[in-house]
LUMVO-691959 format. One line per 8 residues: number of its first residue (from 1); for each residue x, y negated, z of C-alpha. Coordinates in steps of 0.05 Angstrom, whole numbers. Layout:
! LUMVO-691959
NUM> X,Y,Z | ... .
! end
This chain:
! LUMVO-691959
1> 684,1955,-416 | 685,1959,-340 | 739,1929,-297 | 803,1969,-302 | 788,2000,-371 | 848,2005,-416 | 847,2034,-486 | 804,2036,-550 .
9> 731,2014,-544 | 676,2010,-596 | 622,1957,-595 | 559,1976,-634 | 505,1925,-650 | 440,1918,-690 | 396,1859,-711 | 321,1857,-704 .
17> 277,1810,-745 | 212,1776,-723 | 171,1834,-749 | 209,1884,-707 | 250,1916,-763 | 320,1937,-743 | 381,1932,-786 | 431,1988,-796 .
25> 479,1995,-738 | 547,1963,-746 | 608,1979,-703 | 672,1943,-684 | 730,1979,-652 | 779,1940,-610 | 836,1955,-562 | 837,1934,-489 .
33> 909,1927,-466 | 935,1926,-395 | 953,1853,-388 | 997,1822,-335 | 964,1795,-272 | 949,1721,-265 | 976,1684,-204 | 969,1612,-182 .
41> 992,1570,-123 | 936,1527,-93 | 975,1497,-34 | 1020,1460,-24 | 1015,1414,-85 | 1070,1415,-137 | 1121,1359,-123 | 1096,1347,-52 .
49> 1140,1321,4 | 1142,1340,77 | 1189,1327,135 | 1232,1383,161 | 1200,1411,224 | 1130,1410,195 | 1098,1478,190 | 1080,1498,119 .
57> 1025,1544,96 | 1031,1577,27 | 964,1593,-6 | 954,1627,-73 | 909,1673,-114 | 926,1732,-159 | 881,1775,-202 | 891,1832,-251 .
65> 844,1858,-305 | 857,1929,-281 | 872,1923,-207 | 826,1866,-189 | 849,1819,-133 | 923,1822,-117 | 925,1762,-71 | 947,1806,-14 .
73> 1008,1828,-54 | 1035,1759,-72 | 1110,1755,-57 | 1135,1686,-38 | 1206,1661,-42 | 1245,1596,-38 | 1305,1575,-79 | 1338,1553,-14 .
81> 1312,1599,41 | 1303,1663,0 | 1246,1712,13 | 1190,1682,54 | 1137,1736,60 | 1078,1771,27 | 1004,1755,23 | 961,1693,26 .
89> 956,1650,65 | 1027,1654,91 | 1025,1607,150 | 1073,1573,199 | 1135,1571,156 | 1192,1524,172 | 1235,1507,111 | 1305,1479,108 .
97> 1317,1409,84 | 1324,1402,8 | 1285,1409,-56 | 1254,1479,-58 | 1228,1517,-117 | 1173,1558,-85 | 1157,1620,-127 | 1096,1665,-121 .
105> 1102,1731,-158 | 1059,1793,-162 | 1065,1862,-195 | 1005,1905,-215 | 1000,1980,-209 | 1029,1990,-279 | 1091,1948,-264 | 1069,1885,-300 .
113> 1098,1825,-264 | 1077,1752,-266 | 1104,1692,-227 | 1091,1618,-221 | 1128,1563,-183 | 1122,1494,-153 | 1172,1444,-126 | 1169,1422,-53 .
121> 1213,1368,-24 | 1232,1377,49 | 1263,1314,78 | 1314,1323,133 | 1277,1317,199 | 1336,1295,243 | 1315,1248,298 | 1311,1196,324 .
129> 1309,1151,263 | 1291,1083,291 | 1287,1042,355 | 1249,981,378 | 1274,914,401 | 1319,912,462 | 1279,893,524 | 1301,824,549 .
137> 1300,846,622 | 1326,917,627 | 1368,917,563 | 1346,982,530 | 1304,991,466 | 1231,991,484 | 1220,1054,441 | 1251,1107,398 .
145> 1217,1140,338 | 1228,1209,309 | 1224,1234,237 | 1149,1248,242 | 1133,1178,267 | 1123,1198,340 | 1144,1137,380 | 1163,1142,454 .
153> 1176,1087,503 | 1217,1088,568 | 1174,1118,623 | 1187,1069,680 | 1127,1076,726 | 1152,1107,791 | 1080,1118,813 | 1062,1156,749 .
161> 1071,1232,760 | 1079,1240,684 | 1143,1199,686 | 1205,1238,707 | 1266,1214,744 | 1326,1248,774 | 1317,1258,850 | 1342,1195,885 .
169> 1353,1158,819 | 1307,1101,840 | 1333,1069,904 | 1262,1058,932 | 1210,1101,895 | 1155,1070,937 | 1165,1003,902 | 1155,987,828 .
177> 1215,995,782 | 1252,929,775 | 1318,911,742 | 1371,915,767 | 1357,927,841 | 1306,984,837 | 1322,1014,769 | 1340,1087,752 .
185> 1410,1102,728 | 1380,1147,674 | 1309,1130,651 | 1280,1177,599 | 1246,1168,533 | 1237,1243,524 | 1255,1303,568 | 1243,1377,556 .
193> 1259,1432,605 | 1252,1508,602 | 1268,1548,664 | 1272,1624,668 | 1271,1656,737 | 1290,1729,733 | 1296,1756,803 | 1358,1723,832 .
201> 1378,1699,763 | 1364,1629,737 | 1370,1601,666 | 1355,1529,648 | 1352,1490,583 | 1349,1415,588 | 1342,1369,527 | 1333,1294,532 .
209> 1338,1225,501 | 1352,1174,555 | 1380,1106,570 | 1438,1105,617 | 1498,1063,637 | 1570,1071,615 | 1597,1078,686 | 1538,1114,719 .
217> 1515,1053,757 | 1461,1002,741 | 1502,945,713 | 1473,896,662 | 1515,895,598 | 1534,969,603 | 1471,1000,573 | 1478,1060,526 .
225> 1432,1114,499 | 1447,1188,502 | 1420,1254,476 | 1436,1316,518 | 1425,1390,504 | 1449,1432,563 | 1443,1506,579 | 1459,1536,647 .
233> 1454,1611,661 | 1480,1649,721 | 1489,1722,739 | 1519,1742,672 | 1578,1788,658 | 1643,1750,667 | 1682,1742,602 | 1624,1764,558 .
241> 1601,1721,499 | 1528,1699,497 | 1485,1668,443 | 1434,1615,463 | 1378,1598,415 | 1336,1536,428 | 1289,1492,387 | 1346,1452,356 .
249> 1395,1507,339 | 1441,1561,365 | 1500,1555,413 | 1552,1607,433 | 1590,1609,499 | 1630,1654,545 | 1610,1667,618 | 1664,1646,667 .
257> 1696,1688,722 | 1634,1678,766 | 1587,1700,711 | 1562,1629,699 | 1550,1600,629 | 1545,1525,615 | 1540,1496,545 | 1534,1420,539 .
265> 1523,1379,476 | 1523,1303,482 | 1507,1253,428 | 1517,1178,436 | 1533,1142,500 | 1601,1121,475 | 1588,1050,449 | 1559,999,498 .
273> 1499,963,468 | 1497,1005,404 | 1432,1042,409 | 1439,1075,340 | 1493,1124,363 | 1438,1174,381 | 1406,1171,311 | 1399,1240,280 .
281> 1425,1272,344 | 1368,1322,344 | 1361,1369,284 | 1286,1358,285 | 1231,1315,314 | 1214,1307,388 | 1183,1370,417 | 1110,1362,436 .
289> 1059,1407,468 | 1025,1455,420 | 970,1435,408 | 983,1362,424 | 910,1356,445 | 928,1395,508 | 975,1340,531 | 950,1284,577 .
297> 924,1225,537 | 981,1178,519 | 1035,1231,528 | 1067,1287,487 | 1066,1335,547 | 1073,1338,622 | 1132,1350,668 | 1083,1380,718 .
305> 1065,1443,678 | 1096,1492,629 | 1066,1498,560 | 1081,1522,489 | 1113,1470,445 | 1123,1453,371 | 1174,1413,333 | 1233,1460,320 .
313> 1257,1452,248 | 1275,1526,250 | 1210,1551,281 | 1250,1571,344 | 1204,1538,395 | 1234,1580,451 | 1295,1588,497 | 1332,1654,488 .
321> 1397,1682,515 | 1426,1743,481 | 1486,1785,502 | 1508,1842,546 | 1460,1849,605 | 1435,1778,593 | 1372,1794,633 | 1403,1845,680 .
329> 1432,1915,671 | 1409,1944,604 | 1369,1881,586 | 1405,1843,532 | 1353,1788,518 | 1325,1735,565 | 1271,1690,535 | 1216,1640,549 .
337> 1172,1599,503 | 1146,1552,557 | 1170,1481,569 | 1155,1424,616 | 1156,1361,575 | 1158,1286,587 | 1146,1232,535 | 1102,1171,538 .
345> 1073,1148,471 | 1090,1076,456 | 1031,1028,465 | 1007,978,413 | 1045,925,451 | 1112,961,446 | 1106,1007,387 | 1123,994,314 .
353> 1073,968,263 | 1085,1031,221 | 1082,996,154 | 1097,1032,89 | 1164,1020,56 | 1172,977,-6 | 1209,1006,-66 | 1232,970,-129 .
361> 1269,1001,-188 | 1323,951,-209 | 1356,987,-267 | 1343,1008,-320 | 1287,961,-339 | 1221,986,-366 | 1225,1001,-440 | 1301,997,-442 .
369> 1336,1037,-496 | 1396,1079,-474 | 1444,1117,-520 | 1448,1191,-509 | 1506,1208,-463 | 1515,1135,-442 | 1506,1154,-369 | 1453,1103,-347 .
377> 1455,1078,-276 | 1390,1083,-237 | 1386,1034,-179 | 1331,1017,-131 | 1319,972,-71 | 1279,997,-11 | 1257,958,50 | 1220,981,112 .
385> 1204,942,174 | 1217,999,221 | 1273,1038,185 | 1323,993,150 | 1367,1049,123 | 1323,1088,75 | 1364,1078,12 | 1397,1147,14 .
393> 1329,1181,16 | 1303,1153,-50 | 1284,1212,-97 | 1288,1202,-173 | 1251,1244,-224 | 1233,1245,-298 | 1168,1269,-328 | 1212,1308,-378 .
401> 1270,1334,-336 | 1242,1334,-266 | 1282,1312,-205 | 1352,1290,-222 | 1380,1253,-163 | 1373,1222,-94 | 1397,1156,-65 | 1392,1082,-81 .
409> 1443,1090,-137 | 1444,1150,-184 | 1482,1161,-249 | 1457,1214,-297 | 1482,1238,-364 | 1439,1300,-369 | 1372,1270,-390 | 1339,1300,-451 .
417> 1336,1252,-512 | 1268,1219,-519 | 1221,1175,-479 | 1219,1186,-403 | 1175,1161,-348 | 1223,1152,-289 | 1194,1155,-219 | 1227,1137,-154 .
425> 1195,1151,-87 | 1214,1145,-14 | 1181,1167,51 | 1194,1132,117 .
! end
């Protein structure tokens, strides 16, 4: 039968011998039913792992014996984020951290439905996650690294236009930076700015990871690191509430009596000499120009030009203010997706070796027998030259029961009786 045929069909056949004689005709009658469509997921792979903030593309195929290709009608959903979209490929998705069951489903013209699913692990992309050794002269870490492995060093060349300093922050900008006499109060590892000029109105978003000093003066022994996310908007309606969306989340504030809005979030800077207080202070990796190939060699962007960026764990690679007359009378949204960006990639001399972590399962031992319901303890040791605290990211799974826990120590009483291959993995 032809594609799409449903119902009874009769197949008639004869046999011819070498002398050309034909047999009597014989017939077979059979029924062609309207089967359910077939759907498969081709990307990403089942059980794969990505870091939050990485764009995901979902790719699948669907076919039906009556309708033909239904790839365009695939419905995608996540067990964590809900409905994701329709069709294939479904590109540029940003998923929340956690273990997702990604389901692809399709329904044919007769209402027959089929679905298939994979598991995708999205590791929390909070950053920074590591820092380098403390420089023996100026007393700050030589680099910070984000969840995607992007490693940025302090940009300390006053003659380099791609390094950014506050005006007047270097006592003599004509001379090389030197500590402590000609050193900036706030040198930057990473700095992102978005500025909206709307007539007489100005809105600015500033996000940074910097070194600074506890008492706002260059004094050895008072070094701290700080993350800042700051929004400033003027010419708003006094007393009105406004929502600000930026690459790392959403903030809400009220315009003051002058119609000015300022929202400031600060992470770290409170413990002298402890450069881990900024860890995980950003909800995603460092923003970079999109595509990164547009950035000057050795940098993630330029402070001299505005450009589209990538890196938001939520896909909100923009600066938006929403509220009554946010952009003037009758205009309730003010928005830009352009950023100036400063970040110098760490050189081989200062950057990390970027070695893979080492993971060892301590208990139970291979081949060990465990009574049902005994609640075995699964323990592992993980070491990494660049990230010493990876134990809480170990993921445990069974070839029978799938994933059953995370962390260096996991107790489970829910494993199915029988032999299991237990796998532990970790991503730095």
